[in-house]
N, C-alpha and C positions, 0 to 999 in steps of 0.2 A: 703515761701522759708527763711530759717534761716542759717546764716553763723556762724560757730564754728571755731575758730583759736586756735592753740597753742601759748604759750608766744613766742617761736622763730619765729613763722610765724609773730606775731604781730609786732616784733622788724624789721623783714625784711620789712614788708608793710610799717612802718613808714619811714624807710630809702629810700625806692621808692619813696614815696610821697614826702618826702623832696628833694630829687634829681630832681625830676619832677618840682617841684614849683621852684627851683633854675634855672633850665633852662628856664622855663617860665618868670622868672624875668628878665633873661639875654636877652632872645630872644623875648619875647612878645608872643610866642607860643610854643606849644610842650607838654603841660601837658598830655593829653590822648596818644599822640604819644610815649612818653617815659614809662609813668606809666602802661597803660594797657596791652602792651606786656610783661613787666616784672612781672606784677602781675599775668598774665595768666599762668606763669610757676608754680605758687604756688596754684592757685585757677581757677575755670572754667571762661571762658570769661565773661559770663553774671554778675557773681559776681565782677569780676574786673572792669566792667563798672559802676556797682552799687556802688562800694567803692569810685569811682571817681566822681560820678554825681554831688553831692553838691559842691564839690571843683570846678569842671569846671564851673558850674553856676556862683558862687560868685567871683571866681578869674577873670573871664572874664568881670563880671559886675564891678569890682573894676577898672580894667585897662581901660575899656571903659569909666567910669566916669572920671578918671584921664585925659584921653584925651580930655574930653570935646567936643566931636563931636558926640556924640551918636544920637542926633536927626538929625543932618546933614546926617550922615551915612544911618539912617534908611529911610530918605525921597529919598536919591539916590538909595538905593538897595531894596526898598520895593517890586519890581518885582521878586526879588531873594528870599527874606525872607518868603513871603507868600507860593510858592510852596516848599520851603525848610522845613518849619515847617510841612506842610501836609505830605510830603514824610517821614519825621522821624516817625511821628505819625503811619503811616500805615507799614513802614519797621521794626519798633522795635519788631513788632509781630514775626518776623522770628528768634528772639533770642530764642525763645521757641521751635522753630521747627527745626533749624539747628543743627546738631551735633557739639560738640566742636571742632573736628578736622577741619570740614568745616569752622568753625569760625576762628580758628587759621590759616588755609590757606588763608582765605580771608584777614585777618589782616596783615599776612606776606607779601602777595602780594602787597597790598597797601603800605606797608612800603618800599619794595624793589623799586618799580615803583618810589615812591616819592622821595626816596633818589638819585636815578639815575637822575630824572628830575631836582632835586634841584641843581645839578652841573652846571646847565645852567641858565643864569640870566634871559632869556626869551626864553623858550623852544617854545613858540608860541605868537602871538600877536594878540590882539582884538582892532580895532579902536573904538573910543569913540561913533561913529554912530551905531555900531552894538551891543552896550552894551544892550540895552533894549531887543534885540533878544536873546542874550546869557544868560541874567540873570535869567529867569525861567529854562532854560535848565541845567545851572550850580546848581541852587537852588534843582531841582529834583535829579539830580546825587549824589550831596553832600549829600541830605536827606536820599536817599536809603542807601548809603555807611554808613552814620553816624548811621541810624536806627539799622543795624545789627552789627555794630563795635565800634560806637561812634567816628569813625575817619573822620568827615567831614571837619576837618581842612586842610588836604592836598590838596583837590580839591579846596577849597576856596583860599587857599594861592597861587595856581598856577593861578588861575584866576586873583588874584590881580595883580600878577606880570605880566600877560599878558596884564592887563589894564594899566600898568606902574605906578601904585599908588605909589606916591612919599614916600621916607622913613619916613618922618615926620607924614604921614597919615596912614602908614601901620598898626602899632600896634593898633591904635584907631579903624580903618576900621575892622581889623580881630577880635579884642576883642568884637566889637559890633555884628557881625555877628555869632560868637562863642557863645556869651550869648543868642542871639536869638534862636540858635539851642539847648542849654541845657535846656531851659523850656520844651518844647515837650518831650525831652528825659526822663526828670525826671517823667512828667507825664504818659508817656507811661509805664515805669518802674512800676510805681504804679498801672496804670490800668490793666496791664497784669500779676500782681501778682509777679513781680520779686523784687519789694521793699516794704516791710512792715514796720511796725514801728520800729522793731530792725534795720533793714537795713538802714533805713533813720538816725537814731540816729549814727550808725557806719560811715555812709557816711558823716555826719555833723561833727563827731570827726575827720575826715581826714583832714578837714580845718586847724587844728592846725600846722601838719608838712608842709602841702602845702603852707600856708601864710608865715610860718617861712623862707621856702627856697625862696618863691616869693620876700619877702623884702630884703633878703640877695643878691638875684639875680639882683634886681633893683639897689641896691647900686654898685655892680659890674659892671653893664652896663654903668655907667658914667665913670669908669676908663679904661675899657679893650674894644679893638676893639671886634666887633661882628663877624668879619670874621672868625677867628680862631674857635670860638664856632660854627658857622653855618657849617664849614666843619666837625669838629669833630662830631657833631649831626648827619649829612648825614651819615657818616661812621658808627656810632653807630646804627643808624636806619636801615641801610642796613644789618649789621650783625645780629641784633635782628630779623629782618624780615626773612632773610634766615634761621636762626635757627627755627624759629616758621614754616616755610614751610617744612623743613626737619623733623621736629618732627610730624607735621600733616600727612605727606605722609608715 
């Protein structure tokens, strides 16, 4: 599969990646949530996922290492990570089988549901004693959704909120889990023929605007309250998801 873009498309793509990186820098999450649906208005969903694959891997790895808790998070959530990785490997195959309208409908639905649930601090609660039971279940669900859409973040984010993970640990935990999911996603894209050498190079070049936005966003995070950004992001995701659903239908 080879992606060809006009100069205008390339400018818009760079702008989308810069915006998505900025929001990830401020919030610690949100790179695929913002970039994939916006890119899907320009290119097919599998191409949008491919463009973002390398940036998703390295930006989450960067933030996970910054937090200094990558090994502690891995030890605690290995029961989630293992089925999560397996589910992504298996589910990515459906990117080749599902029509682009169905993929758009899936992504739009995930966005709308996530935006609505995100308005509640803890829409549901999971006690620590039940964590080992829920970890593999959440891993499988996140992996299936992530494999066909790259949107494993919302499921994991809501689970962290349900576990009442403290703010200081939230970015480190989410970045580590998202980093773990990005590896099988890239390998699956290569195995299933969605990412060849040219696509990998293009995805790697996407690191430039993403990391530029990421570093700017991290500098903003120190000075600006996250709450307005969280609310604005939820509204943005809801509107984008609704637009994708309408277009798909």
